[in-house]
N, C-alpha and C positions, 0 to 999 in steps of 0.2 A: 505493498499499499504506500503510496506517495504523499505525502504534506507539503505547502509550497506556501511559504510563508513570505511574505512581499512587505518591503520596508520601503519608502523613496520621500526624498525631502526635494521634488523638484528637478535637480540635475541627476539622482544618480538614485537606482533602481537597485536592490540588492535582493534578489530569489532566492532565499535560503529552503535546500529543498532536501527532506527530511525521510527519511525510508529507504523501501526497494522501489526503483524506476525501470520500467519496463518498455517498451515501443506504444506499447499501446498510449503513454502518458504524455507523449511526444508534443503532440498535438496541444492540451493541457499549457505544458510548460511554452510553447511557441504562442498563445493567446495570455501568458502574462509578460509577456518580451515585445506586445505590440507598439508600443513607443518609440518612436525612432527618435526623438527628439532629447531623449537620455539616456545616460551612459546605463549600459545592466551589468550588473557585475553576480554571476550565479555560484552563492556558499553550498559548496560540496562536505561540508564539514562532517553534514549526519546520513549523507547517502549509503547504504549497508550493501545494495548490490544493483547490479543495473545487464542487460543483458545488447548483444554487438550493435543492435541497430542503435540504441542511447550514446551508445561508446561515440559510433561512428556521428549521434547528431551532435552530441559536446563539441566534438575535435572539429565539426564543421562549422559549426557558433563563434569556437575558440581562433580558427581562423580566419572566421569574420569581422573581429573584434570583441567581442564578448569576454570579458575576464572570467577566469573558474579559478575560484579560489581554495581552499581550504580542503586540495582534491586529496583524496587517500592516495596512498599509494600504487595500489592496486589497481585502481584506474589510471592515473597518471600514466604508470606505463604500459597499462593496456590502450588507451591513448596514441601515446609513444609508438609502439607496436602494429596499432593499426595507419598509420601514417607511413611508417617506414616499408611497410611490405604491400601499399597502396601505392607507392610511386612507382612510376614506369622505369625498367632498368634501362 
């Protein structure tokens, strides 16, 4: 189950993602990120489990300028592996 806590000061929005994130939650996360006029930060400190589609989504968001903070080590390593394995040789 995923819980999303949103805190915004008008310039920056922090989305704290808590629990297990599955691919069917991606649209919910996107809906919370719909304001292009503010800086978006995803706080992943309490993420417990993800699937590969979520890893790819987070990697893509980071590539687009979204900051991932407090990213668990296993998740950071998985994002790195997805990026390096997905690069053309």
